[in-house]
C-alpha positions as CSV (number, residue, x, y, z in Angstrom):
1,M,-126.7,61.9,108.6
2,S,-126.2,58.5,107.0
3,P,-128.5,55.7,108.0
4,G,-126.9,53.1,110.3
5,P,-127.1,49.3,110.1
6,E,-129.9,49.2,112.7
7,N,-132.2,51.4,110.6
8,P,-131.4,51.0,106.9
9,P,-133.6,52.5,104.2
10,A,-135.8,50.1,102.3
11,V,-134.9,51.6,99.0
12,P,-132.0,54.1,99.2
13,A,-132.3,56.8,96.5
14,R,-128.6,57.4,96.4
15,L,-125.5,56.2,98.3
16,A,-122.7,58.6,98.8
17,S,-120.2,55.8,98.6
18,L,-121.1,55.2,94.9
19,D,-120.3,58.8,93.9
20,A,-117.1,58.6,96.0
21,Y,-116.0,55.3,94.4
22,R,-116.7,56.6,90.9
23,G,-114.8,59.8,91.7
24,A,-111.8,57.9,93.1
25,I,-111.6,55.9,89.8
26,M,-111.8,59.0,87.7
27,L,-109.3,61.0,89.7
28,L,-106.8,58.1,89.7
29,M,-107.2,57.9,85.9
30,A,-106.8,61.7,85.5
31,S,-103.7,61.7,87.7
32,A,-101.9,59.9,84.9
33,G,-99.9,58.1,87.6
34,L,-98.3,61.4,88.6
35,G,-95.3,60.4,86.5
36,L,-94.3,57.8,89.0
37,P,-93.3,55.1,86.5
38,H,-90.9,57.6,84.9
39,L,-89.5,58.4,88.3
40,A,-89.1,54.8,89.2
41,S,-87.2,54.2,85.9
42,R,-84.7,56.8,87.0
43,H,-84.1,55.2,90.4
44,P,-84.1,51.4,89.7
45,E,-82.4,50.8,93.1
46,N,-85.4,52.0,95.0
47,R,-87.7,48.9,95.4
48,W,-90.6,50.8,97.0
49,L,-90.6,53.4,94.2
50,G,-90.4,50.6,91.7
51,F,-93.4,48.8,93.2
52,I,-95.5,52.0,93.1
53,G,-94.4,52.8,89.6
54,H,-95.2,49.3,88.4
55,H,-98.8,49.7,89.7
56,C,-99.2,53.1,88.0
57,E,-99.1,51.7,84.5
58,H,-100.7,48.8,82.7
59,A,-99.2,45.3,82.7
60,A,-97.4,44.6,79.4
61,W,-99.7,41.7,78.7
62,A,-100.5,39.1,81.4
63,G,-101.0,40.0,85.0
64,C,-102.7,42.8,86.9
65,T,-101.7,46.2,88.3
66,L,-103.7,48.9,90.1
67,W,-103.8,50.8,86.9
68,D,-105.4,47.9,85.1
69,L,-108.3,48.0,87.6
70,I,-109.4,51.5,86.5
71,Q,-111.4,50.4,83.5
72,P,-113.1,47.4,85.1
73,A,-114.0,49.5,88.1
74,F,-115.6,52.2,85.9
75,M,-117.6,49.6,83.9
76,F,-118.6,47.8,87.1
77,M,-120.0,51.1,88.5
78,V,-122.1,51.5,85.3
79,G,-123.8,48.3,86.3
80,V,-124.1,49.3,90.0
81,A,-125.8,52.6,89.0
82,L,-128.3,51.1,86.6
83,P,-130.8,49.7,89.2
84,F,-131.0,53.1,90.9
85,S,-131.5,54.9,87.6
86,L,-134.1,52.4,86.4
87,A,-136.1,52.7,89.7
88,A,-136.0,56.5,89.6
89,R,-137.3,56.6,86.0
90,R,-139.9,54.0,86.6
91,A,-141.1,56.1,89.6
92,R,-141.8,58.9,87.2
93,G,-144.0,56.6,85.2
94,I,-141.7,56.0,82.2
95,P,-142.5,52.6,80.6
96,D,-139.7,50.1,80.0
97,R,-140.0,50.4,76.2
98,A,-139.2,54.1,76.4
99,L,-136.4,53.4,78.8
100,F,-134.9,50.9,76.4
101,G,-135.1,53.6,73.7
102,H,-133.2,55.9,76.0
103,A,-130.6,53.1,76.6
104,L,-130.1,52.8,72.8
105,G,-129.7,56.5,72.5
106,R,-127.2,56.6,75.3
107,S,-125.3,53.8,73.7
108,L,-125.1,55.7,70.4
109,M,-123.9,58.9,72.1
110,L,-121.2,57.0,74.0
111,L,-119.9,55.4,70.8
112,L,-119.8,58.7,68.9
113,L,-118.1,60.4,71.8
114,A,-115.6,57.7,72.0
115,V,-114.8,58.0,68.3
116,F,-114.6,61.8,68.6
117,L,-112.1,61.5,71.5
118,T,-110.0,58.8,69.8
119,S,-109.9,61.0,66.7
120,A,-109.0,64.3,68.5
121,W,-105.3,64.2,67.6
122,S,-105.7,62.5,64.2
123,P,-106.2,64.2,60.8
124,R,-109.2,61.9,60.1
125,T,-111.9,60.0,61.9
126,E,-110.5,56.9,63.7
127,W,-113.1,54.2,63.6
128,I,-111.8,52.0,66.5
129,F,-113.6,51.0,69.6
130,P,-111.3,50.0,72.5
131,N,-112.0,53.2,74.3
132,V,-113.8,52.6,77.6
133,L,-116.8,54.8,76.5
134,A,-117.1,52.7,73.3
135,Q,-116.9,49.5,75.3
136,I,-119.7,50.7,77.6
137,G,-121.7,51.9,74.6
138,L,-121.5,48.6,72.8
139,G,-122.6,46.6,75.9
140,Y,-125.1,49.0,77.5
141,P,-128.3,48.0,75.6
142,F,-127.6,44.3,76.6
143,L,-127.0,45.4,80.2
144,F,-130.3,47.2,80.2
145,L,-132.1,44.1,78.9
146,A,-130.4,42.0,81.5
147,A,-131.6,44.5,84.2
148,L,-135.2,43.5,83.3
149,T,-134.5,39.9,84.4
150,R,-134.1,38.3,87.7
151,P,-130.7,38.1,89.5
152,R,-130.4,34.4,88.9
153,T,-130.9,35.0,85.2
154,Q,-128.4,37.8,85.2
155,A,-125.8,35.6,86.8
156,G,-126.5,32.9,84.2
157,I,-126.0,35.4,81.4
158,A,-122.7,36.5,82.8
159,T,-121.6,32.9,83.1
160,G,-122.7,32.1,79.6
161,L,-120.9,35.1,78.1
162,L,-117.6,34.1,79.8
163,L,-117.8,30.4,79.0
164,G,-118.7,31.1,75.4
165,Y,-116.0,33.7,74.9
166,W,-113.4,31.3,76.4
167,L,-114.5,28.5,74.1
168,W,-114.3,30.8,71.0
169,F,-110.7,31.7,71.8
170,A,-109.8,28.2,72.7
171,M,-111.1,26.8,69.4
172,H,-109.5,29.5,67.2
173,P,-106.6,28.2,65.1
174,L,-103.1,29.2,66.2
175,P,-100.7,30.9,63.8
176,P,-98.9,28.5,61.4
177,P,-95.3,27.4,62.0
178,G,-92.8,30.2,61.1
179,F,-95.3,33.0,61.7
180,D,-93.5,36.3,62.4
181,P,-95.2,37.9,65.5
182,S,-93.6,41.3,64.6
183,S,-96.0,41.4,61.6
184,V,-98.8,42.1,64.0
185,G,-97.0,44.4,66.3
186,V,-95.5,42.0,68.8
187,T,-92.1,43.2,69.9
188,P,-89.3,40.8,70.9
189,D,-89.3,42.0,74.5
190,L,-93.0,41.0,75.1
191,A,-93.3,37.7,76.8
192,Q,-95.8,35.5,74.9
193,F,-97.6,32.3,75.8
194,T,-96.7,28.9,74.4
195,G,-98.8,25.7,74.1
196,W,-102.4,25.9,75.0
197,Q,-102.3,29.4,76.3
198,A,-101.0,30.7,73.0
199,H,-104.7,31.1,72.1
200,W,-104.6,34.3,74.2
201,N,-101.4,35.9,72.7
202,K,-101.3,39.4,71.5
203,N,-102.9,40.1,68.1
204,T,-103.0,36.5,67.0
205,N,-106.2,35.6,69.0
206,A,-109.8,35.2,67.8
207,A,-110.9,38.8,68.6
208,A,-107.8,40.2,66.8
209,D,-108.7,38.3,63.7
210,W,-112.3,39.5,63.9
211,D,-111.1,43.1,64.1
212,R,-109.0,42.6,61.0
213,W,-112.3,42.0,59.2
214,F,-114.6,44.3,61.1
215,L,-112.6,47.5,61.3
216,N,-111.7,47.3,57.6
217,L,-115.4,47.8,56.9
218,F,-114.9,51.4,57.9
219,P,-113.2,54.1,55.7
220,R,-109.4,54.1,56.5
221,A,-106.3,55.6,55.1
222,Q,-104.5,52.3,55.5
223,P,-106.0,48.8,56.0
224,F,-106.3,47.9,59.7
225,R,-103.8,45.2,60.7
226,F,-103.5,45.3,64.5
227,N,-104.0,47.4,67.6
228,E,-100.6,48.4,69.0
229,G,-101.8,47.8,72.6
230,G,-103.5,44.5,71.7
231,Y,-107.0,45.9,72.6
232,Q,-110.0,44.5,70.7
233,T,-113.5,45.7,69.8
234,L,-115.1,42.4,71.1
235,N,-113.7,43.1,74.6
236,F,-117.1,44.5,75.2
237,V,-118.6,40.9,75.3
238,P,-116.7,39.7,78.4
239,S,-116.7,43.2,79.9
240,L,-120.5,43.1,79.7
241,A,-120.1,40.3,82.3
242,T,-118.2,42.9,84.4
243,M,-121.1,45.3,84.1
244,I,-123.6,42.6,85.0
245,F,-121.5,41.9,88.2
246,G,-122.0,45.6,89.0
247,L,-125.7,45.2,88.2
248,L,-126.0,42.4,90.8
249,A,-124.2,44.5,93.3
250,G,-126.4,47.5,92.7
251,Q,-129.5,45.4,93.1
252,L,-128.1,44.2,96.4
253,L,-127.5,47.7,97.6
254,R,-131.1,48.7,96.7
255,G,-132.5,45.8,98.6
256,G,-133.9,45.8,102.1
257,R,-131.0,43.9,103.7
258,P,-129.2,45.7,106.5
259,L,-126.0,47.4,105.3
260,R,-123.8,45.1,107.4
261,D,-125.2,42.1,105.5
262,Q,-124.8,43.8,102.2
263,V,-121.1,44.5,102.9
264,R,-120.6,40.9,104.0
265,V,-122.1,39.6,100.7
266,L,-119.9,42.0,98.7
267,I,-116.8,40.8,100.5
268,W,-117.5,37.2,99.9
269,A,-118.4,37.8,96.3
270,G,-115.2,39.8,95.8
271,I,-113.0,37.0,97.4
272,G,-114.8,34.4,95.3
273,G,-114.1,36.4,92.1
274,I,-110.5,36.8,92.8
275,A,-110.1,33.1,93.8
276,A,-111.9,31.9,90.6
277,G,-109.9,34.1,88.3
278,A,-106.6,33.3,89.9
279,L,-107.3,29.6,89.8
280,L,-108.1,29.8,86.0
281,G,-104.8,31.6,85.5
282,W,-102.7,29.4,87.7
283,T,-104.0,26.2,86.2
284,G,-103.3,27.5,82.7
285,A,-106.9,27.1,81.6
286,C,-107.2,30.8,80.8
287,P,-104.5,33.5,81.4
288,I,-105.3,36.7,83.2
289,V,-105.0,39.4,80.5
290,K,-106.8,42.7,80.8
291,R,-106.0,43.9,77.2
292,I,-108.3,41.2,75.7
293,W,-110.5,40.9,78.8
294,T,-110.1,37.2,79.2
295,P,-112.8,35.5,81.3
296,S,-110.3,34.9,84.1
297,W,-109.5,38.7,84.0
298,A,-113.3,39.5,84.2
299,L,-113.5,37.3,87.4
300,Y,-110.3,38.4,88.9
301,S,-110.7,42.1,88.3
302,G,-114.4,41.9,89.2
303,G,-113.5,40.4,92.5
304,W,-111.1,43.3,93.3
305,V,-113.5,46.1,92.3
306,T,-116.3,44.4,94.3
307,L,-114.0,44.4,97.4
308,I,-113.3,48.1,96.8
309,L,-117.0,48.8,96.6
310,A,-117.5,46.9,99.9
311,A,-114.8,49.1,101.5
312,F,-116.5,52.3,100.4
313,V,-120.0,51.2,101.5
314,A,-118.6,50.0,104.9
315,V,-116.7,53.3,105.6
316,M,-119.2,55.8,104.2
317,D,-122.7,54.3,104.5
318,L,-122.3,51.8,107.3
319,R,-119.9,53.8,109.5
320,G,-121.1,57.2,108.3
321,W,-117.6,58.6,107.7
322,Q,-118.3,60.7,104.7
323,R,-116.6,64.2,105.0
324,W,-113.2,62.9,104.0
325,A,-114.6,61.8,100.6
326,F,-115.9,65.2,99.5
327,P,-113.2,65.7,96.8
328,L,-114.1,62.2,95.4
329,V,-117.8,62.9,95.4
330,V,-117.2,66.1,93.4
331,A,-115.4,64.2,90.7
332,G,-117.9,61.3,90.9
333,M,-120.9,63.5,90.1
334,N,-119.4,64.5,86.7
335,P,-117.4,61.5,85.5
336,I,-118.0,62.0,81.8
337,T,-117.1,65.6,82.0
338,L,-113.8,64.8,83.8
339,Y,-113.0,62.0,81.3
340,C,-113.5,64.4,78.3
341,L,-111.6,67.3,79.9
342,W,-108.7,65.0,80.7
343,Q,-108.6,63.6,77.2
344,L,-108.7,67.0,75.5
345,S,-107.2,69.6,77.7
346,G,-104.2,68.3,79.6
347,G,-101.7,69.8,77.2
348,F,-103.6,73.1,77.0
349,I,-103.6,73.4,80.8
350,R,-99.8,72.6,81.1
351,E,-98.9,75.1,78.4
352,N,-101.0,77.9,79.9
353,V,-99.6,77.4,83.4
354,K,-96.1,77.7,82.0
355,R,-97.1,80.7,79.9
356,H,-98.5,82.6,82.9
357,L,-96.2,81.3,85.7
358,G,-93.0,80.9,83.8
359,P,-91.5,78.2,81.6
360,G,-89.6,76.7,84.6
361,V,-92.6,76.5,87.0
362,F,-92.6,72.6,86.9
363,E,-88.8,72.4,87.4
364,V,-88.7,73.7,91.0
365,L,-88.2,70.2,92.3
366,G,-85.6,69.3,89.8
367,P,-85.9,67.1,86.7
368,D,-87.3,64.1,88.6
369,G,-90.2,66.2,89.9
370,V,-91.4,67.6,86.5
371,P,-93.8,64.8,85.6
372,A,-95.4,64.8,89.0
373,L,-95.9,68.6,89.1
374,E,-97.3,68.7,85.6
375,R,-99.8,65.9,86.1
376,G,-100.7,67.1,89.6
377,T,-101.3,70.6,88.3
378,V,-103.6,69.4,85.5
379,L,-105.5,67.2,88.0
380,L,-106.0,70.2,90.4
381,V,-107.2,72.5,87.6
382,L,-109.7,69.8,86.4
383,W,-110.9,69.2,89.9
384,L,-111.5,73.0,90.5
385,L,-113.5,73.1,87.3
386,L,-115.6,70.2,88.5
387,Y,-116.0,71.9,91.9
388,W,-117.3,75.0,90.2
389,M,-119.9,72.9,88.4
390,Y,-120.8,71.1,91.6
391,R,-121.4,74.3,93.4
392,R,-123.7,75.4,90.6
393,K,-125.4,72.0,90.4
394,I,-124.3,71.4,86.8
395,F,-124.1,67.7,86.1
396,L,-123.5,66.5,82.6
397,R,-124.8,63.1,81.8
398,I,-125.5,61.0,78.7
């Protein structure tokens, strides 16, 4: 039975809501949107389907969709989990120096795993680092060091990171007159900023120029010129602020406040983050762009993922309604496993289902239903594998 608000634990060892939240993120990602954007494109007259399809894929550049919130939610939860992990390891008598060594090792493993997954369908090693695991790996040692400081210091570090990153972009020179955006992968249909906000345009920003130097230090078949999606290695700097927001939330949840008060703080923090990010975007000071993790995006998305955390804590830990979330908990206990299986085995699962159940198994609902059935089947198979691991208490962590 979950503790109620009248009798909260002083230091909860584990909150069911955290595993459920993490699982919800991972299952949403592994669903691949159930092909809804494709279905919406086939029925442009259906506004509701168009709205759902829009939120099941990334914004082309500026703006925010539900799909855009998957990565910040995952990185936020890395920060939330750290105070619980740190407390458990300290309770076993492990000194902070050894814990930092473990953090460095974890960072290296995440980076190597990210490169491996990125290179899985390439004839050579792809030394690029926009993958979420690489982004966590690059920022994790700094997150650990921040966890050794007081919350006020942590908030100051996050603020300094976002201010400094904003200033760096703002001071970076714009492309010269007559510059051809197509030379860096910008297609004519992509709306780009003008004036002041042009400092945050696709592949002509400060971080993109840095990548044209940094990524060419690695062996490549061809010189690196741009990332097709506009993602940058240095996104890890402002996304470290996102992880610090999670760190602050995790420390709050480990504290002795009643759960009702914790939820209230999370709600106000979430509203504040959304308002601050939206204000920066609305005034033109800094556009909201997930692909380069602008400071306004860090605040805006951080607000949303904090509100989602508040909802999970309120429903599962405060109210005690937990049974409904069991499928989410199963996925949340093995997030790295699910991520790797989804990256590597989706096609294998689809082809084997067709091999054993017939080549038309995904066509029973007609052409419009094929993407949803394919992705739904992959998701079900992956969840069943995780359930098998859960029943046998097999939890793979880095």
